[in-house]
ZAZA-852535 format. One line per field, with one value per residue (C-alpha): x, y, z. Coordinates in pm, whole numbers, plus 32768, in hexadecimal, padded with zeros to 4 digits. Example, Ala and Ser with C-alpha at 12.3 -4.5 7.8 and 13.67 -1.06 7.14 Angstrom:
c1 = c(84CE  8557)
c2 = c(7E3E  7F96)
c3 = c(830C  82CA)
//
This chain:
c1 = c(FA97  FA08  F92A  FA4C  FB73  FC49  FC08  FA86  FA7B  FB78  FB6E  FA59  F93F  F964  F9D2  F896  F7A7  F869  F826  F6C0  F65B  F63E  F585  F427  F3A0  F41E  F55B  F56C  F4F7  F61E  F722  F6AB  F69C  F7EA  F863  F7B2  F847  F9A8  F945  F8F7  FA28  FB11  FADC  FA77  FB1D  FA8A  F993  F8AA  F852  F7B2  F6D9  F67B  F627  F52F  F4B3  F45B  F3B5  F2CB  F2A9  F224  F149  F0D0  F04B  EFCE  EEF1  EE82  EDF6  ED00  ECAA  EC5C  EBB4  EAFF  EAD3  EBA6  ECFA  ED3F  ED94  EEB8  EF36  EF80  EFD5  F0FB  F179  F174  F220  F346  F39F  F394  F452  F575  F52D  F590  F6AE  F770  F71A  F6C7  F76C  F889  F773  F6D6  F7E2  F87D  F745  F6F4  F860  F7FD  F6E5  F7AC  F8BB  F7A1  F76F  F8B3  F87D  F99D  F98B  F980  FA3B  F9BB  F9DC  FABC  F9C2  F9F1  F945  F871  F82F  F6E7  F678  F52F  F4CC  F4CB  F447  F316  F2C4  F2CE  F1B3  F0EE  F10B  F088  EF63  EF05  EEBC  EE1B  ED27  ECFB  ED82  EE8B  EEB5  EFEA  F111  F12C  F2B7  F3A2  F476  F37E  F354  F4DE  F4FA  F3A3  F479  F5DA  F5A8  F70C  F666  F59B  F62D  F701  F611  F4F0  F410  F338  F263  F115  F110  EFA6  F010  F144  F0E1  F04D  F188  F264  F19F  F16A  F1A6  F1CF  F2DA  F308  F436  F392  F3D4  F522  F544  F469  F506  F682  F5EF  F57F  F6D4  F77E  F6B4  F6C3  F852  F85A  F78D  F86F  F9CE  F990  F8C0  F8D5  FA04  FAA4  F9EB  FA0E  FB92  FB2D  FA1C  FB23  FC18  FB2B  FAC0  FC16  FC52  FC82  FB46  FBFC  FC2D  FAAB  F9FD  F8A7  F8ED  F9CD  F89A  F7BD  F88E  F8CA  F76F  F6E5  F826  F7C2  F625  F6E0  F7D7  F6E5  F5C0  F6B3  F786  F618  F56B  F69F  F6A8  F531  F56A  F685  F596  F487  F529  F5FC  F499  F41A  F555  F4E3  F377  F307  F256  F26A  F1D6  F232  F2CE  F2F6  F20E  F295  F29C  F2F9  F1F4  F0FD  F00F  F02C  F0DB  EFE2  EFE0  F15F  F14F  F01A  F17C  F2AA  F306  F1B0  F207  F259  F12A  F043  F0D8  F071  EF47  EE9D  EF41  EF6B  EE84  ED2E  ED45  ED6B  EC4E  ECBA  EBD6  EAA2  EA8A  EACC  EB9E  EC91  EC7E  ECE8  EE06  EE91  EE79  EF46  F066  F05E  F0A4  F17C  F254  F28D  F2C5  F3E9  F458  F452  F557  F66E  F6A2  F70B  F649  F65C  F58E  F492  F453  F46E  F335  F276  F2E0  F217  F0F7  F0F0  F0C3  EF90  EEE1  EF0A  EEA7  ED96  ED11  ED55  EC8D  EB4D  EB6A  EC09  EAA8  EBAB  EC74  EDF4  EE86  EF15  F06F  F094  EFFD  F127  F245  F1D4  F1F5  F386  F391  F339  F3B7  F518  F529  F4D5  F5C3  F6B1  F66D  F682  F7B3  F85E  F92E  F8A5  F7DD  F8F7  F93B  F7D1  F7BB  F8BD  F87F  F6E7  F77E  F81C  F734  F5FF  F714  F7CF  F928  F9EE  F99D  FAD3  FBB7  FA7B  FB13  FC45  FBEA  FB07  FBFC  FCF7  FBE7  FB45  FBF7  FBAB  FB5E  FA91  F9A1  F967  F905  F825  F782  F73F  F6DE  F5AB  F537  F545  F490  F34B  F2AA  F329  F416  F2F9  F1DE  F320  F331  F1B7  F19A  F2D9  F1EA  F0CB  F1B4  F253  F0C9  F063  F1A1  F1F5  F2E9  F436  F3C2  F382  F4C7  F58D  F50B  F53C  F697  F6BA  F611  F717  F844  F7C9  F7C2  F90A  F9A5  F91E  F97F  FACF  FAED  FA6F  FB76  FC95  FC1B  FC2E  FD8F  FDDD  FD97  FCCC  FBA7  FAF0  FA1E  F8B8  F808  F6F2  F809  F83C  F6C4)
c2 = c(21BA  2207  2328  233C  2380  248C  249A  2455  256E  268E  2643  2584  25E9  276E  273F  268A  2759  2888  282D  27DB  28EA  29D7  290B  2890  2729  2688  26F7  26B8  254D  2526  259A  2500  23AF  23EE  240B  22C0  2206  2290  226A  20F6  209A  2134  201C  1EFD  1F75  1EA5  1DEC  1F10  1EA9  1D7A  1E6B  1F18  1DFF  1DB0  1F03  1EAB  1D8A  1E38  1F49  1E67  1DA7  1EE0  1F62  1DE8  1DEA  1F78  1F04  1DF2  1EF1  2020  1EFF  1E3C  1EF1  1DB0  1D13  1B7D  1B0E  1A39  1B42  1BFC  1A82  1A71  1BA5  1B65  1A3D  1AD7  1BD7  1AC9  19F2  1AE5  1B16  19BC  19A1  1AAD  1A9D  192C  184D  1822  17D2  16DB  1614  1600  15BD  1495  1427  13F6  132E  1263  1209  114B  1064  1061  10FC  11CB  136C  1448  1561  169A  178D  18CA  19D3  1B33  1C01  1D2D  1E3C  1EA2  1D84  1D31  1E8E  1EA4  1D83  1DF3  1F36  1E6B  1D87  1EE0  1F54  1E76  1E0F  1F5D  1F77  1E33  1EB9  200F  20D8  2152  21B1  20C1  21BD  220B  2293  216A  2278  22DC  219F  2162  2292  21F9  209E  212F  228B  2287  22FD  21C7  209C  2025  1FDE  20B2  2110  202A  212A  20A4  211F  219D  227E  2310  2315  247E  2519  247D  2540  2692  26E1  2861  28BA  29AD  2A1C  296B  2838  28A7  28D4  27FF  26DC  2768  2756  25DC  255F  261D  254C  241A  2463  2495  2344  2282  2309  2393  2262  2134  2102  2189  2044  1F5E  1F43  1EAE  1DCA  1D4A  1CFA  1C52  1B6F  1B0D  1A64  18EA  184D  17E0  1957  19A2  1A20  1A60  1BB3  1BEA  1B39  1C36  1D55  1CFE  1CCD  1E29  1EDF  1E2E  1EB5  2010  1FC9  1F30  203B  216B  20D8  20B1  21C7  2289  21F1  2263  23A6  2418  2330  241F  2551  253D  24F3  2616  2700  267B  26AE  2558  24D4  238E  22EE  22CF  2192  21A1  222C  21F1  207C  2047  20D7  1FB6  1EC3  1DC1  1D14  1D40  1EE7  1EBA  1E4E  1F81  206E  1FA5  1FC1  2029  202B  1E9C  1E54  1F1B  1E49  1D34  1D91  1E07  1D21  1BBF  1BBD  1C4F  1B87  1A56  1ABF  1B73  1B3E  1B05  198D  18A7  18CD  17AD  1842  19A5  18F3  1839  1991  1A2D  191C  1932  1AA6  1A98  1972  1A33  1B74  1AE7  1A23  1B87  1BFD  1B15  19AB  190A  181F  1914  1A23  1910  18BB  1A40  1A55  1940  198E  1AEE  1A38  1961  1A76  1B3A  1A01  19C5  1B37  1AF1  19DF  1A44  1B99  1ACB  19C7  1ACA  1B55  1C58  1D9B  1D57  1EA1  1F7E  1F7D  1DF4  1DEC  1EE7  1E06  1CE6  1D84  1DF6  1CA5  1BE8  1CA0  1CE6  1B51  1B47  1C2C  1B28  1A48  1B6E  1BCB  1A8E  19F2  18B0  17A3  1722  18AA  18E8  17B2  180E  195A  1902  17EF  1911  19EF  192B  18BB  17A1  1827  18B9  1A1B  1A39  1B7E  1C29  1D9C  1D75  1CBC  1DD2  1EDC  1E4A  1EAE  1FF8  2157  22B7  22CD  21A9  21FD  236B  22A1  21C9  22C9  23B2  2288  220E  236C  23A8  2274  22F0  2434  251D  25E3  25FB  269F  275D  27E4  2800  28D9  29BD  29E0  2A30  2B35  2BD9  2BEC  2CB4  2DA8  2EE6  2F16  2F3B  2E13  2D2E  2DB8  2D4C  2BE0  2BAA  2BFD  2AFF  29FD  2A40  2A38  2911  2868  28EB  2825  270C  270A  275E  263D  2550  25E0  259E  2439  2414  247D  239F  2299  21B0  2181  203F  1FD9  200D  1EBA  1EAC  1F07  1D8F  1D2C)
c3 = c(6B11  6C49  6CD3  6E00  6D27  6D16  6B6D  6B8D  6C95  6C01  6A97  69EE  6AC9  6A89  6912  68DF  6984  68FD  67CC  6806  6865  6746  666C  6629  667E  653B  6567  66E3  6680  659C  669B  67AC  66CD  6665  67BE  6839  673B  6795  6915  68E0  67D9  68CC  69BD  68A4  6766  6620  66E4  66C5  6576  662E  66A6  657A  64C3  65D6  65B5  6438  647A  6570  649C  6397  6492  64EF  637E  6358  6482  645C  62FD  63A0  64AD  639D  62AF  63AA  64ED  658B  6539  64EA  6620  6582  64EB  6650  66CD  65C2  6618  6799  6717  668F  67BF  689C  67CC  67A6  692B  6963  6877  68FA  6A70  6AA7  69E1  6ACB  6BE0  6AFE  6AB9  6C2E  6C9A  6BBD  6BDD  6D53  6D23  6C03  6CD4  6DF0  6CCF  6C38  6B0A  6A71  6AA5  6994  6936  695F  686E  68B3  6889  68D2  69C9  696A  6A47  6AD2  6A12  6B1E  6B1F  6985  694B  6A44  698A  681F  6897  6920  67ED  673A  6817  6838  66CE  66BA  67F7  6713  682A  675E  65E4  6530  652E  638E  63CC  6433  64BC  65C4  663D  664D  6719  6807  684C  684E  68E1  69AE  6B13  6B1B  6A3E  6B34  6C8D  6C4E  6CB6  6BAF  6B12  6A3E  68C7  6906  6A25  695C  67CA  67D0  686F  672D  6631  66F7  6857  6913  69B0  6AFD  6BA3  6CDA  6C2A  6C0D  6D98  6E27  6D42  6DC6  6F1C  6EFC  6E57  6F95  7080  6FED  6FCF  7156  718A  70C9  712C  727E  7314  7212  71B8  7308  739F  7275  72DB  7414  7396  7295  73D1  7482  737C  730C  7474  7476  74ED  763F  7690  7664  7796  77D1  7849  7701  762F  76A8  768A  74FE  74B5  755B  74A1  7365  739D  73A6  729B  7190  71CF  71B4  70B5  6FC0  7024  7008  6EA5  6E69  6EEF  6DFE  6CCF  6D18  6D60  6C04  6B45  6BCB  6B62  69FF  6A14  6A80  6B9A  6C05  6D2B  6E6A  6EF4  7065  7155  72C5  72B2  7426  7499  7434  751C  7441  72FA  7240  7285  7269  7117  70B1  712D  708C  6F6C  6EF4  6D7F  6D85  6E5F  6D84  6C6B  6D19  6D45  6BFA  6B35  6BDD  6D2A  6CB7  6B51  6C35  6CD9  6E05  6F45  6E60  6E7C  6FB1  70C6  7041  6ED6  6F74  7048  6F17  6E51  6F6C  6F50  6E13  6DFE  6F16  6E9B  6D37  6E0B  6EC1  6D9F  6CCA  6DCC  6D6F  6CEB  6E4B  6EFE  703C  6F77  6F3C  7092  70FF  7025  70A7  7203  71BE  7130  7240  7337  724E  7267  73CA  73FA  7310  73EE  7530  74F0  747A  75C3  76FA  7789  7845  77FF  7813  789E  777B  7837  786B  76B8  769B  774C  76B5  7531  756F  75F3  74D0  73C3  7494  74B7  732E  72DE  7310  720E  7147  7184  7192  708C  709A  7150  7231  72B0  72CF  73A2  7477  74BA  7505  760F  76A5  76C0  774D  7866  77E4  7813  793E  79D7  7A97  7A8F  79EE  7A23  79B6  788C  7834  7873  7767  7649  76F0  7711  7702  758F  7597  76D3  7606  74D7  75B6  7689  755E  748F  758C  75AA  7416  73FF  74C7  73FF  751B  7401  731D  7430  7479  7309  7302  7435  7385  723B  732D  73E2  728F  71D9  7326  732F  72E7  7183  7284  7352  723A  718D  72C9  730A  7168  71B1  72ED  722E  70F6  71DA  7299  7164  70CD  723A  71B1  7066  70C0  71AE  70C0  6FE1  70C4  70EC  6F7D  6F72  707E  6F8C  70D8  7018  6FBF  6E98  6EA9  6F0A  6E31  6CE7  6CEA  6CAC)
//
């Protein structure tokens, strides 16, 4: 089930929301848990029992580790390592088995060794997000930052909550455990959550999905038809598509969580206004970068040791970050490229004796991110290679204008213009200014402004519903991770 489906927006969500509004916390949790089971099983069927089994395993490990904390003030490290290993084994089994077998078969072919048959293992939606939240649960308990959950039902709700199970944000257990036991709910939560949901729908349906059609068309061209101009057009369009697709999902997830009384962390903070790759990762997929920092980079030593050790830690983090996104060498190389750029930035900041103008740094960031997105979008190393060759100039440049006009129309231009503007804090500043005006205005004026704002959100929702009814929307990019 998708957030952008008619059934979800006009059937599932209104029913679940109405049922949970008039009950206390325990009943709200039960309704939300049942709804989450239904939501996940809608597309995965009986595979949901695998997730439930892993949740029970983590529940047992949590109590086991928690008993050490209660008795000794610290846990036995081997218990934590054992629990982490079980979760990683589960992730590897259901996400990386085919990738590992395929890689081994490729290597075996060079030595004349017979290939092995990869087992047919079904994929699980949202397994990467589920696993990282499970690891957060065990590590937070081991660090004494949160108590173990006494009731498996509450742990199941945290790990399987439908707003975030498919594509995050990755909510750390220490940040949410208090909401599971008791949370306050106000009418403002419902209105604010609905606003974020509508904004997310607009980003996804009215920007990302419109641009996605053209990106898919360009990437489906044979290598002989790929030109320098088309390669750059595809890369620039995809930069907008992936941002508005994933940021739109995050807005919807945060909004839905808010409507049920939960406060999820922000996942994006205008990443394309950054001036370095390091800053980009402080603004892009914040829940993932925070997870890697808290649970991997800092425990590895972070930047507390020699420069070589710091660079090694960064490579480990970005290798695993790339691999986390998908079982493909294109994702691994994408992760390595970001790690390499961050290391170059660190070396440059230590050795350059002059200040680079901010506009130049911003152009560097946009160019670097746009080019590396090619690795992320490409379906194979072969496709990535000819796209990268084209984008650096090893492709024809003739008939540039006519080629571009094959993939650009009024709707796409409107989506691009809106996307570029919405990638900056302009709309947020207008919203903040509106709030200040409302707070200083008389009652009739406040009512008038609120009415205008309500009409605008209503119009945006109407456009989104038209897009949903047109059945032109595409799956969320991060849902496959």
